[in-house]
N, C-alpha and C positions, 0 to 999 in steps of 0.2 A: 780226755782225759779230769776229771775236779774232786774236788778234795774235799776230806772228811776228814771232822775234827771230836769223832765219834768218842776216842782216846782217849780225850779232853776232857768230855763228860762223864766217863767213867773213874777218872783221874781223881775228880776234885768230890763225886760219891767218897770214893774209897778215904779222902783227905779229910769227908764232913766239913763239904765248904760249899757255897754256893758260886753264882756268876760274879752276884754283888759281891759274897768276898774276893772275890778274882780278881773285880772287877777295883777295889778298894785299894788290894793289899801291892797290887801289881802295878798298880798305876795308869790303866787303859783305859779308852774311856765307850760309852755306854753304845755308839756308833759301833764299834767293833768290835763290841759284843753280841753284836744284836746281826750285824758279818759274820761271824763266826757262826751263830745260832742257824743262816740259811749256807749252809756251808758254802760263804763267798770267800776270795783270798783277799786277806790284809798283810798288810806288812810285816816284813822282817822284824823291824825294830818292833812290833807288836808284841811277834811270837821270843822273843828274846829275854823279855820282857813277863812273858806269861811262864818263861822256864826256867830263868831265878827265884822267880818268883816260888814253882814247883820243884826248886831241884832238878829239873830234870832237861831230856835234851828233844831237841822240837820231834823225834820219831814217835816217843810217847804223849804226844799232844795231836798229831794231824796224819794223817795218810792220802796221799792218790790213789785214787780209783781207777779204773780204767772203766768207760763207760759201756762194751760189751762184758765185764766181767759179771760173774753172778756175786754181791753181798753176801750172799750165805756160806759163799766159801772158805 
């Protein structure tokens, strides 16, 4: 099972924010953003900071994807 932050990147576009804006507003590090850009796991604390900043739930910014699942469906 892998993780995808595509929902986060789409949400940032909708809110007219870039990754640097998110980093500065939420207080997460550049390393956390880099990990998220590679769809790697990050701490719940970082996800919580992002959710507080964007006023959303964790399911609005990430999802788990089965490796056998077709991503286009």
